[in-house]
N, C-alpha and C positions, 0 to 999 in steps of 0.2 A: 805502676804495679811492680813490686819487687818480689822475685821468686828466690826464696832463701834455701840454701843447703845448710842446715844447722851445724854449727861448729862441733857440737858433740858427736853428731853423726859422721862428719867428715874425718874426725880424728880416728874413727873406727874403720871407715871405708873411704880413704882419700880418693880423689878423682883419678890419680895416677895408678891406683890399685883396683879401682872399681871394675875395670874391664876384666882383670884377672879373677875377681870374685864371680863375675858372670860366666867366665870361661869354666870355672870350677863347677858351677851349677850344670852347665852343658855337659861337662865331662861326666858328672854323676848320672845325668840322664842317658848318656851314651852307654855307660856301664849297665844301667838298668835295661837298656834295649837289648844288650847281649843276653841278659837273663831271659828277657821276654821271648827272644827268637830261638832259644834252645828248643829241642824237640818237645812238643807239647805234653806228651805222655810217654816217657821212657818206660822200658820194661820194669814192671814192678812198682811204678809210681802210682799213688792214689790220685783220683780226680780232685780230691780236696786240696792237695798240694798245689795243683795247677791254679785253682781258684784263689788260694792264698797268694800265689805269685802275682796274679793280676791285681789283687788288692794292694800289694806292696807297691807295684808300679804306679797305680793310680794315685796312691797317697804321696809318693815321692814327687810325681809330676805336679800334683796340686801344691805341695809345699814349695817346690822350685818356682812355680809360676807366681805364688803369693810373695815369695822373697824378692823376685825381680820387680814386681809391682810396688812393693814397699820401698825398694831402693829408688825407683823412679818417682814415686809419690812424695817421698821425703824430700827430694830435691826440688819439688815444685810447690812447697807450702807458701801460699800467698801472704805477703806482709805489706801493708800500706801505711804510709806516714799519717799520723793523726791530723796534722795541720800542714797540708801541701804548701810549699813556698812558691809563689808565682813571680817574685821579683827579688833581685839581690837584696838581702837584708841590709838596711841602712847602718846598723850598728856592728856589722860583721867585721872582725879584724883580719879576715882572710885577704891577702893582697889581690888587688884588681886594678887594672889600668882603665880609667874612665874612657869611654868612647871606643873600647875594644871588646870584641866578643870573647867570652871566656868559657872554657870547658872545665868543670869541677868534677874530679874523679875521686870516689870513695875507695879507700884501700885498707883492707884488713891484711896486715903483714904476713899472716899465715894461711890465708884462704887459697886453696889450690885451684879455684875457678878463676881468680882475678888476673893471672898472667895473660889470658886470652884477651881481656879488655885492654890491658896495658899495651899489648902487642898491636891491637887494632888502632889505638890512639897514636902509638909511635909511628906506625906505617903511614897513617894519614898526614901527620905532621911532617914526616920526611918527604912525602910526595908533594904536599902543598904547604910549604912554610908560610907563615903569616896569615893563615886562614883564621886563627884564633889563638889566644893564650891558653896555656894548660896549667892548672893548679891541682895537685894531688893531695888529698887529706889522708894521712896515714894514722888511723886510730890505734891506740895502744894503752895498756894499763899504766896507771900513774907511776908504778914502781918498775916499769919495764927496763930490762937490761939491754946489752948490745945485741942479744939474739933477736930482739924485736926491732930495735932501731936500725939494724943492718940486715934485716931479713930480706930474702930474695925479692919479694914484691916491692919493697921500698927501694931496693937497688935498681930494679927494672923501671920504676917510676922516675928515678933520677936520670936514667939513660934517655928518656924522651927529650928530644932537642928543645931547649928553651923552657922546659917545665920547671915549675916551682913546687917543691915538696915541703909540705907543712906537717910537722908531727903534731898530732891531736890527742893529748892525754884524755882518756875516758870518753872521747868522742863528742866533746861539747861543741866544737865548731861544726862538725858534720851534722849534729842534731839541729843546730840553728838554721842550716840550709835544707833541712828535711831529708838528709841522707841517713839511711839505716842499714843498707846492704852493701857489702863489698862488691865492687864492680858497677855500682850504680853511678850514672853519669848525669850531670845537669849542664845543659848548654844555655848560657846567658847571651842574649844579643847585645849589641853595642850599648843599648840604652838600659841594660840590666834586666830586661824582661826574660823570663824563662820561655824558651821555644822548643826545648826537648828535655825529657826526663825519663830515665830508665836505663836499660841495658843495651849493649852493642853486640851481644853474642846470641846465637840461636839456641844455645843450651850450655850446660855446665862444661867449662873448659874448651868450648868450641869457638874457633875464630871465624868471624863473618867475612864475607868478601869485601874488598876495598870499596866497591861501588855502593854496597849497602851502608857501610860506615859513613861514607862521604855524604850519602843522602840523609842519614839520620842527623849528622853533625853539620847541617847547613845553617849557618847563622843568619842567612837572609830569609829564612822561612817566615811566613806571616802568622801562622797559627801554631798552637802548642801541639806537640806530638808526644806519644808515650810508647814505651816498649818494656817487656818483662826484663828484669835484671836477675842474673843467676849468681849467687854468691853467699858467703857466710854473713850472719848478722855482725855488724860492726861492734867493736868493743864499746860498751856503754849503751848500745841500743837495747831498749827494753830491759836494762839492768844486766845485759849479758856480759859475761867475763870470758876470757880465753879458755 
C-alpha cells in the first residue's frame, strides 16, 4: 500500500513548511481566543454583538479543523499498483547481482518526504554492510535538466555506501517493478522473490528507528510483508508530471 502526498499539493505545502502552516492556524486560533475572553458584555455593548462573536469563533475553529484534516487526509491518499510484482522481472534491465538480496528504492528527485527513506537505508547499510545491495531508481521527465539529475534526493541516494543510482526517464523501469510512489521500497531475496514492499517511515518526512528498518529489510524473512509508503507519485506514474 502506497500513501501518496500528491506533487501538486506538496508544491503548495512542502513538508518543511507544513508545520509552519499548522502553526499559523494555531496562531489564528490564539488570536480568536483573546477575542473570546474579553469582557463578555462591556458597557454599552449589545447582547447581539456577543452572539456574533461566538459565531465568528465557532466558524473559524471549524475552518481551522477542516484545514488541518484536509492536510492530513491529502497526505494519506491510498494508491495501489494495478499489477503487484512478486518476483524480480526477468526482462528488467535494472542491475542486480544474482544470488544477492537487493533493495530497490523509488526516488522522485523533488519529493520532500523521500530524504527520510534514503536516510533510513543509508544508516542500515552503514551499520550492516553486506546485508543487501541497494539500487535507487530516480524517475524524471525525459527532458529533465541538471536541476533534476543533480537534485538533492538524487545526491542523497548516491551517498548511500555501495548504492547504484539509475536515472529512469518517465519512470518506465519503476513501473516494471510495480513502483509508483517516491520512497516506496522493494526488498528482493537472493532468489529474486519479493519479501517486503512498501515504506520505511511512520509518516511523511519521519525517520523510523534503526530497529524497525532492520526488521522490515530482513532478506531472510520467509513471507511477504507490506507497509504504507509516504511520498509523491513518481514521474510517469498514472501519467503524472512534475
